[in-house]
C-alpha atoms as one frame of an Amber mdcrd trajectory, in Angstrom:
protein
   0.000   0.000   0.000   1.378   3.433  -0.918   0.292   7.025  -0.447   0.262
   9.157  -3.604   1.838  12.545  -3.023   1.313  15.083  -5.816   4.406  17.279
  -6.123   5.366  20.424  -7.996   9.006  21.130  -8.803  10.417  24.659  -8.989
  13.913  24.655 -10.480  16.325  27.553 -10.615  19.874  27.610 -11.938  21.434
  26.393  -8.685  18.619  24.967  -6.575  15.295  23.170  -6.920  12.310  22.835
  -4.606   9.921  19.907  -4.437   6.590  20.799  -2.839   3.733  18.497  -1.869
   0.893  20.462  -3.443  -1.775  19.349  -0.966   0.330  19.545   2.200   1.272
  23.109   3.189   4.760  23.306   4.646   6.046  20.043   3.185   8.589  21.466
   0.751  12.299  20.705   0.537  15.167  21.795  -1.647  18.200  20.255  -3.292
  20.809  21.111  -5.888  18.837  19.144  -8.488  15.219  18.096  -9.006  16.109
  14.552  -8.018  17.822  15.714  -4.831  14.862  17.919  -3.908  12.395  15.057
  -4.401  14.581  12.747  -2.329  14.746  15.366   0.429  10.968  15.784   0.351
  10.430  12.039   0.723  12.999  11.944   3.515  11.033  14.515   5.504   7.746
  12.619   5.416   8.324  11.300   8.928   9.039  14.785  10.251   5.998  16.255
   8.527   3.613  13.504   9.667   3.110  15.006  13.179   2.057  18.292  11.548
  -0.603  16.437   9.588  -1.712  14.605  12.729  -1.989  17.858  14.713  -4.267
  19.187  11.954  -6.498  16.116  12.124  -5.035  14.556   8.977  -3.248  11.268
   8.358   0.015  10.957   6.480   1.891   7.731   6.640   2.491   4.519   4.783
   5.276   2.073   4.125   5.896   3.705   0.757   5.242   7.116  -0.747   4.337
   7.371  -4.409   5.783  10.733  -5.485   3.901  12.018  -8.522   5.408  15.139
 -10.101   2.425  16.981 -11.554   4.037  20.305 -12.493   7.388  21.886 -13.307
   8.007  25.637 -13.076  11.086  27.768 -13.651  12.495  29.384 -10.534  14.456
  32.609 -10.297  16.931  34.273  -8.014  14.812  33.724  -4.916  14.656  30.006
  -5.690  18.438  29.809  -5.819  18.623  31.862  -2.622  16.431  29.280  -0.876
  12.786  30.373  -1.160  10.023  28.567  -3.110   8.697  31.734  -4.741   6.634
  30.673  -7.751   2.837  30.552  -7.658   2.100  27.414  -9.656  -0.949  26.210
 -11.544  -1.568  23.881  -8.614  -1.635  26.908  -6.317  -4.342  28.459  -8.483
  -6.818  25.643  -7.930 -10.103  26.651  -6.273 -10.518  26.106  -2.545 -13.785
  24.891  -1.035 -14.950  25.788   2.459 -13.789  22.379   3.704 -10.512  22.754
   1.835  -9.937  26.165   3.373 -10.478  24.800   6.862  -7.943  22.070   6.110
  -5.329  24.531   4.817  -5.791  26.743   7.865  -5.482  23.772  10.230  -2.192
  22.708   8.636  -0.767  26.237   8.794  -1.826  26.535  12.425  -0.176  23.184
  13.171   3.049  24.427  11.568   2.961  27.545  13.744   2.352  25.442  16.846
   5.309  23.215  15.997   7.598  26.204  15.487   6.504  27.854  18.735   6.959
  24.621  20.700  10.375  23.808  19.270  11.656  27.370  19.711  10.365  27.597
  23.277  12.316  24.543  24.398  15.474  25.130  22.366  18.697  26.519  23.845
  19.632  30.062  22.886  22.957  29.027  21.395  22.744  26.562  18.528  25.386
  24.524  16.754  27.327  26.683  14.310  27.474  25.966  10.614  30.596  24.649
   8.840  31.865  28.229   8.476  31.016  29.188  12.036  27.827  31.053  11.188
  24.200  30.647  12.151  21.621  32.627  14.089  20.705  32.067  17.711  17.248
  30.774  18.580  15.960  34.241  19.489  17.230  35.645  16.191  15.449  32.882
  14.283  12.245  33.574  16.221  12.500  37.299  15.429  13.022  36.475  11.770
  10.081  34.066  11.514   7.613  36.201  13.460   8.713  39.339  11.661   8.210
  37.591   8.330   4.678  36.648   9.373   3.853  40.355   9.536   5.188  40.774
   6.018   3.181  37.791   4.783   0.030  39.256   6.324   0.542  42.479   4.378
   0.796  40.507   1.132  -2.573  38.992   2.076  -4.120  42.441   2.416  -4.056
  42.642   6.214  -3.405  46.204   7.351  -1.796  46.373  10.748   1.008  48.498
  12.131   4.280  46.696  12.674   4.668  45.461  16.230   7.505  43.908  18.261
   7.807  40.167  17.743   7.627  39.784  21.526   4.035  41.100  21.553   2.220
  37.790  21.737  -1.251  39.291  21.937  -0.831  41.119  18.640   0.807  38.067
  17.079  -2.170  35.905  18.033  -4.557  38.478  16.564  -2.535  38.648  13.359
  -2.446  34.884  13.005  -6.195  34.705  13.571  -6.712  37.154  10.693  -4.454
  35.100   8.438  -6.309  31.889   9.287  -9.650  33.562   8.603  -8.478  34.416
   5.074  -7.142  30.903   4.494 -10.442  29.353   5.604 -12.489  31.345   3.111
 -13.547  29.588  -0.115 -11.623  30.835  -3.137 -11.851  30.510  -6.913  -8.057
  30.454  -7.049  -7.586  34.165  -7.674  -4.910  36.129  -5.861  -5.763  37.397
  -2.389  -6.638  41.085  -2.029  -5.637  41.746  -5.625  -1.962  41.243  -4.782
   0.182  38.230  -5.791  -0.516  35.222  -3.546  -3.343  32.744  -3.939  -4.828
  30.997  -0.912  -2.957  27.766  -1.560   0.367  29.511  -2.148  -0.056  31.605
   1.003  -0.651  28.449   3.027   2.392  26.764   1.508   4.714  29.742   1.951
   3.722  30.506   5.535   3.830  26.896   6.732   7.065  26.170   4.856   8.856
  29.107   6.446   7.768  28.154   9.961   8.687  24.478   9.546  11.938  25.138
   7.700  13.207  27.149  10.658  11.667  24.822  13.247  13.590  21.931  11.733
  16.708  24.110  11.506  16.505  24.724  15.242  16.070  21.006  15.911  18.996
  20.088  13.662  21.288  22.682  15.211  20.445  21.838  18.829  23.309  20.065
  20.553  22.212  16.742  22.107  22.066  16.768  25.881  24.791  14.980  27.729
C-alpha cells in the first residue's frame, strides 16, 4: 500500500524545490530536481506530526511521489525560497478545503513555537562558524509573518515580535483568510493565492523549526 503525493518542482539555476501540493509546509530543496524530491520524501516522517496535529493522516510504508508540475524558478529560488505561484496553487478552494489549509498552517505555527520555546539560545554553528541564535530565528520568523500578512491584504502596524497578543490576533486574521472559499484568484488583488499563502507561511515556519532542531546540541 502506498500514499500518492502530488508534487510540484520549482527549479532555478542552482537549486530546486519539491513541494507536496496538498500539504502546506512540506517542501524541501536540493541542488537538483532529483535531490529535492529525495529530500521531500525523507522529511515525510518529520511532517507527519504536523498532519496529525491538523487532524489529517500521512503515513504509509511507501510514498508514491507524482510530479504533476514543473516551473522555472528565479533568483529567490536559488537563494532558498520557493517563490513561484504554480498552476496547482491556483486551484479553487472549497470551504472544507480552506479549513484544512488553515489547520495545517496553524499546526506548523504550533510546531515552530513549541520547538523554539524549548530550544537553547545558542545553537550549533554551521561549517563556516555562522548561524543565528534561537531568538534571532524567532525574530526572523515572526517578523516575516507580519510581512506575509501584508501581502494577504491585512493592514496592521508593525509590532515587536515579543508582543504575543498582537501576534495571536494577526495569526487569527491570516487563518480567517485561508479558511475562506476561493476561486483560485490572488488574495486582495496582490500576488498570492490561498494555496500559495498556506504553503509559503507553513514552509517558512517548519523550515526554521527543523533548523533549530537540527542545530540543537544533544544533551549529555
